[in-house]
N, C-alpha and C positions, 0 to 999 in steps of 0.2 A: 387400491383403486387409483386410477391413473386424473392427474392434474394438468393444470397449464400453469408453468411459471413462467415470469417476465424479471430479470436481474437489470436495473438500473444502476448506472456506475457515473462517477467523473472522472476523467484524464487528468493527468497534470497539466499544468496550463503548457510547462518547460516542453514536455515531451508533445503534445500537440503541434507545437511552434516548429519544433524541430520537423516531425512526419510531415506537414505539409511543406516546409523549406524542401523536405528531401525529395517531395513527390508533389509538384505543383498539377501536375495534370490529372491528379485523382479525382479531382472535384468536379471534372466532366464525364464521369463513372457513374453508373447508374447506382442507386443506395446499396442495392445488393453485392454491388461487384466493390465498393468501397467498403463495405462492411467486413467481406471475407478478405480485401489487402491487408486492412487495419489489424485483423485478427491474427493473420499469418506472421505477424511481430511480434507477438506473443508478450505485449507488455502488460503488466502487472496479473491480473485473474483472468484477464482476457475472456474469453468463451470458457473457459475449460468448465466452469460449474454447468453450463447447457450443456455441451457435448455429453456430457457423462450423466448427466441427469437424462437423456435422451435414450443413452445406453440401456437405461433401468426402465425405459418406455413413458418418460415424461413426455409433453409436448413444452419446450423449452425453448426459450428466446433469450436476446441479449440487448440492451439499448444502453448505447453512450451520448448522456445527455451534454456533454461540453464539447462533443466532436461538432462544432456549428457547421461545418460544408455538409456533412454525411446527415447530419440534421434537416439542414436545410431541403436535402435531397429529398428526402423521405416527404416532407413535408409538401413539395413543389410535384411529385409525383402522385400523391393523393389529392393534389386541386386544393391544398388547406392554407388558408395565408396564418402564421402562426411564428413565434419564435421562443425561444428559451423553455422554460417548464411548462410551457401550453403543448409543444410541442410533443414532449412527454406525453401529457394528458393525453392527447390526439390519439398516441400510438398505443397509450395502451386500451384507450377505448375500443381500437380497432383490435386489438388483441384478447381483449375480453379475458385477461386471467385469473384462475385462482388463487394464486399466489404471488404477491410481488415482495424483493429483495433489493432494499434498497442501501445498497452499498456505500453511498454517499449521504449517511444520513445528520452530518452536519448542515447538508443544502437541503435534504428532502426530509420534512419532520414537522410536528407541531399542525398549523391550521391546514398547509396545503394537503399532509396525509389524509385530515378530514374532506378536503375538498374531494381529493382524490377519491374515496369511499365513495362519496352522495355521487359521480359523475360515472363511475366505474362500480355498481352493484355487484359485478359477480364475484369480487375480490371477496375472498376468505380469510386469508392471513397474510398481515404485512410484516414482513423482518427486516428488523435495524441490524447494524453494524459499528461496533466503536473499540479499537482499538489505541486511542488517540487521548490525550489529554481535555477533559472539555466540565464547563461552567455550570454551575445549579441552573441557570436558564436553558443549558441545550437539555438537561437531566430531565426538567419539565419539558421540553418540547418531545424528548424521548417517549413518555409516557401514551402518546397514541399508536407505538407499534404495539401489537400481540407479542412480541418476545425479541431481544438483540440479542445477537451470536458475539462474543467477544472470542480473543484468543489469549487475551488477558487474568491472569487469577484474581488479581487484586481489584481490577475492573467488575469481575464477576460479582466478589462479593459485595463489594459498595455497591455495586447497581442494585444486586437483589435486596440489600438492607435497607435501600430507598424505594423501594415497591416495585422496581424494575423485573419483570419477567423473563429471564436471561438461559441463554445454552452456550457453552464453551465449545469454542471450536479453534483447533491451531491452523495456521498458516500451510501451506504445502510447495512442493514444487509439480512441474507438469513432467510426467515422466516420457511422454510421446516426442519433447521437445529435444530431448538427449543426441540421437542422431544426426542433429540439424547444430552439434553447439560443440561437438568434439574440438579438441583443441590441435590446430595444424603442427602443434611441436610435442611430441611425447615426451620430450625431458622436460616441458612447462619450465619454459625461459622467465617468467616471473617470479620474481621471489615473495616477496610479500605484495597483499592486495588488499584495499579497502575501498567499498564503494556504499556511498548514501548521502544523507542530505547533512550539511553544516549549518544548521540554524543557532542564532546564540542567544535567543530568549531562557525566560526562566523554565525551566521542566523540559526545553530541549536538546540540545547536545552540546551544551557547555566542556561536559567531563569529556565527552570525545573527541571535541578541536583539542583539550591540552592534552591528551594522551598523544595524538596524532603528532602534534607539537612537537612531544618531547621525543616520540620516534623518528622525526625526519631530522631531529637534531641531533641523534644517536647516530644517523649515518646509516642507519638498516638500508635498503634496498627495499624501498615502499612504494608502490604505484596507486595513487589516490582520484579517483573519478567522481566527484562529487558536486552535488546541486547546492553551489554555495550564492552568496548572496550577491545581488546587483548592485554594484558599488558605485553605480551611476549617480550623482547627486543632484540631480534634477527629481529622477524619479523617487530618489529616497525624500526629500522634501515634500513631492507632493504626497507619497506617502504618510510622512509626518502629519502634512496640513490634516490629511482625512480623518486619522486619528483621533487628534486633536478636535476636530469638528463634529465627529460620533458621540463624542461623549454628552455634551448636552442633551442630543437628542433621545440618549439610550437613557440617560436620567428622568425623562419625561415620558417615558416609556413607549418610544416611537424608536423603536430597533429596525422595524421595518423600512421606516421611511430612510434610517441612516443606510441600511442594507442596500436599498436601492441607487440613493446617491451616491453613495462616498465609497461601495463596494461592500464584498463581505468580510476580508480579513480586518478591516476598521470595526466592525460589529461586534468578531468575538475576542475583540482587546488584542489584539497582535499590535503592541506599541512598536513602532520603528526607531524609538529610543535605544530600543534592546534590540535589535536589530540592523544595527548599521554594520559598516564592514572593519570586522574588530579580529581579522586574522591578524597573526604573525608574519613579519617578511618571509620568514622561512618557507612557512604554509604556504604562504600564497603563490611562493617561487615554484612548488611541486602542483599543484591544484592543477587537474585536467577536466574537461567537460565530460559532463555526467552520458552515463550512457543506458540504454533502457532495453529492455526485452531480450530478444535472441542474441542482440549487438552485448549485451552485459554479460547475459551467460558464457558465450563465447570466450569474453577476455577474462570472466572468472576461473574456465576450467582451464585457463594456463598456467595458473596462479599456483605455487608449492604450497605456500598459506596464506587463505581468506582470512582477514581481521573482521569482527563484527565487535559492536559498541550496541548496546541498548541506549534509546532515549532515555534522558535523565527520569521522568514519569514513570518510567519503566518501575524504578524501586525494585524491590527484591526479586520479580518475577523475569523470566527469558519467556520470550514469543512472538518475535521480530521473524518476519520472512526470510533474512538472510542467513539464518542458521538453515535453514532447507535447501537455498539455494545454493549456498558456498558445500554443502555438502553432498548436495544433490548431483553438481558437476564432476564430482570425486575430486575437489581439491581438500585439504586439510583447514579444518573450523580451528581458528583459535578465539575464543569469546569470552565474554565477562562472566565469570563465574554467577550466578543464580540461584533460589532455593530449591529451585522447582526445576532446573535442567535436567537431573538425573530421570525426571518422568519423562525425555524427550530423547536424550542420549545417553548412552552410557561413557560417563565421562575418564578421561585419560586412556579410553579404548577406540570411542567411537568420533570423540572431539576432547578440545584441549581449553582448559578455563585459565583465566588468571583474576588476580584480586587488586590488580594495583600495575600502573603502568610501569614500573620497575620488574614485575614479575611477567607482564605482558612482554617486554624486551627480552628479556629472561628467556623466556619460553618461545619465542619467536628465533631466536638465537640456536636454540639448542634442535628444533625442528629444523631449519634450515642446516644444518652441521650432522644432522644423522636422517639418509634419506630414506634408508629403508625403514624405521620407524615410523616417519612423517608418513610413509607412504601406506603402510600397516594400517594407518591409524583413518587417512582418506576413506582408504578402500571399505572400511568396516562403518564408516560413516554415511559413504554413500550406500552401502547394504542396506542401512538401517533406515534411511530417508526413504528409497523406493519400494521398501516392504511397510512402512508405517505412516509415512507423511509425503504422498503424493493427492493430488485432485480426486483422479477416483476414487479415491479410501475417504476425501471428504464429503464427495456427492452420495456417496451412500448413506453415511452420518446425517449431510442435510435433508437426503428424502426422509430416514427414518424420524428426523425431528418435525417434519412439516407433516408427517400422516401422524405422529403423536398430537399435534396441534387439530389434526382435522376430528380426531377422537376425542378432543376438550371442546368440542364448539356448542 
């Protein structure tokens, strides 16, 4: 059967700020023109699921809830006076989907989903996504979903045991981007590269930061493009005050009020005391601003070795998106060993692993000193990713999951 599908997502605030800085006149364009332009940058999952689902005969759409100029353009063209989540409700009313995939399940869950179903009775399935640390309160709010997708085996097991309906679906790379991201330097002029966030809170990236510091101190040539913390003291103190103010409101059951008054991050417990500027001088000296989408993939493709460190909360399991991005663009992946990694790649043939900072340094040096072996691993890793880990493959999987969901109605 055919169905109408809408994915609702939130883009990083940092990316959107950078996007509108680089494209100040885009806000004058129509909603359709703005959507087409921002999707052309290939940020995150972009509209890859919608594109491949359409190829399967699905009537598929994408909504970027946090791209405010884009959302305001839609509301203006429809003659609707609304903002924030109310625009999303209006868009879904207009589209009348059968299936809604809420990629940002931390922002859209609980009572909002219940309200959505009341407002848009055409909806038969609401899908959630979770691949990050969450609280007991988050899990309670997730119960409104018909099922949740995750790339993390540990979350799959834990959430299933907590009574949530789950499906596994890994990250991927969009193969149609490859002609746009080929490195302009065939010899690959970057030795080692790391791209990713550097948050110091519990469960986040403390291990990653320590390892990067050790690698930099070893004098290995390492390019780091990271979404690091804003060290502006005024902003830091404001966040600290918001966190402190939110605690008594949450304690008496007023989390929603805390969210509205003080911001979402204060509500989920992001204590600024654990997120202050704590990087070493050596790491601060080499950090470069983050790159996104196609720009990020272009630079990744110029690296001989792409480093990957999973978030601390990932525990024993591999699954982050960088696995597929590094291999997909044809660079050699050096990643932290995880017990399920062999299910995704053939270790030492398609990717290389390490279990400590010393081993990471040792293997990075070996790969740089052995170009023939490194290039063979990179080529095999790319072939595996383009065979098994593309959004085209994931869309087929998602379509199958959705059809099973209809059968269970």
